[in-house]
C-alpha positions, 0 to 999 in steps of 0.5 A: 475633492479631498487631496487623500481622495484623488490618490485612491482613485488613482489606485483604483484606476490602475495609477502607481501606488505609493512604495513602502521603502520599507516593504521589502525588508518586511515582506522578507521578515514575513515569510522568514516567520511564516518558514520558522512557523512551519519548522516548528510544526512539523518538529512538534509533529514529528515529536507527537509521532514519535511518542506515538510510535514508542506507545505503539511499540510497547503495546505490541511488545506486551501483547506479542503483536507484529506490525502491519508492515511485517505482517505483509512482509511475511505472508508475501515471502511465504507466497512467493517462496513455494511459487520461485522457478514454478511456472505453475500456481502453487497447489493450495490455490487449486481448490479440493477435489479439482485437479489430479484427484478425479483422474485417479479416481477415475483411472482406478474406476476404469482398472476396477471395470476391467477386472470384471471383463473377460480376459480377451475384452480386458486385452482389447482394452489396455492397448 
C-alpha cells in the first residue's frame, strides 16, 4: 500500500491529524476578514437606509405627510387625554341611541302621560 493511503486511513479511523503550524494563525486571519466584511456590510446598509430616509422625508415634506410613528403617537395621545382620571369610557365610544338619551325620552313620555291624567292620579304617580 502507498504511504499516503495509510495516513488517510488513520484519519478516517479517528487517528491524529497532521497539525499545520500556521493553522491557528490562518484561522485568526480568516475570522478577522469575516468580521471586517460584516462591518463593511453593516456600514453600507446603514448608509443606504440613511439615503432612503432622506428621500422619504423629502416626500413627506413635499406632500405634507407625517411619519407613521407620529400619527400613532398623536392618536394615542388623543385617546388618552379625555380618559385621564376617568373611570368610564369616553363619550364617543358609546354608540348613538344608547345611554342617557333613552332615559330622557322615557321621562318626557311619562311626563306627557301624567299631564293628561286627572289631578288625584297625577299626585299618586308623582309619589
